[in-house]
C-alpha positions in Angstrom: 102.8 74.4 121.1 100.8 76.6 121.8 100.3 80.2 120.3 98.1 83.3 120.9 96.9 85.0 117.9 95.4 88.2 117.5 92.7 88.6 114.2 91.0 91.2 113.2 89.1 91.9 110.1 89.8 95.0 107.3 86.8 94.0 105.8 86.4 95.8 102.0 83.9 98.3 102.0 82.4 97.1 98.7 82.6 93.5 99.8 79.9 91.8 98.0 77.0 90.9 100.5 76.0 87.6 99.0 80.0 86.9 98.4 80.3 88.2 102.4 77.7 85.9 103.9 79.6 83.0 102.2 82.8 84.0 103.8 81.4 84.2 106.4 79.5 80.6 106.2 83.3 79.2 105.3 84.8 80.8 107.6 82.3 79.3 110.6 82.4 75.9 109.2 86.0 75.9 109.2 87.2 76.9 112.5 84.7 74.9 114.3 86.3 71.9 112.6 89.7 72.7 114.0 88.0 73.6 117.1 86.9 70.2 117.1 89.4 68.3 116.4 91.3 70.5 119.3 93.6 72.5 117.5 91.7 75.8 117.7 91.3 75.5 121.5 90.0 79.2 122.7 87.8 81.4 120.3 87.2 85.3 122.2 85.4 88.1 120.6 87.1 91.1 121.1 84.5 93.7 122.4 83.9 96.1 120.1 86.4 94.7 117.5 85.9 92.6 114.2 88.2 90.5 115.4 89.4 87.9 117.8 91.9 86.4 120.3 92.6 82.8 120.0 94.5 80.0 121.1 96.1 77.3 118.9 98.1 74.2 120.0 99.8 73.0 116.9 102.6 70.6 116.2 104.9 73.0 114.2 104.9 76.8 113.4 104.3 75.5 109.9 101.4 74.3 110.8 100.4 77.3 112.7 100.7 79.3 109.3 98.9 76.4 106.9 96.3 76.8 109.4 95.5 80.6 108.8 96.6 80.8 105.5 93.5 78.7 104.6 91.2 80.9 106.8 88.6 81.8 104.4 89.4 85.5 105.9 93.1 85.3 105.7 92.8 87.9 102.5 91.4 90.3 104.9 93.0 89.6 108.3 95.6 91.7 110.1 97.1 89.0 112.4 99.5 89.1 115.9 101.5 86.2 116.7 102.8 84.9 119.9 104.3 82.1 121.1 103.1 80.4 124.6 104.6 78.7 127.5 103.2 77.0 130.5 103.5 79.6 133.7 105.3 77.9 137.1 101.8 78.8 138.9 99.5 77.2 137.3 98.2 74.8 139.7 98.2 72.2 136.9 102.0 72.4 136.6 103.8 70.2 137.2 106.2 70.7 140.5 109.3 72.9 139.7 112.4 70.9 141.1 114.3 72.9 143.5 116.7 75.3 142.8 
């Protein structure tokens, strides 16, 4: 199951700088592990925003929820999730059955 996930960080203005650096490193480590395992398929920064758009490839809604809720940034994230389906005009899509 593919999901487009938009995440924007609502960082506390009074966040301790050292705690912030530790969170950033933990987030990087966690997200890179998910990318290596193929769960976090795409990760794109949104220009001018402390956030990203990502594509996740998971087996269930529950797996996506678990992945997102375990993000170190999770308490500070505003998240929008859109389920994705293959488009029939993709060049790598199998031919559609005739109508």
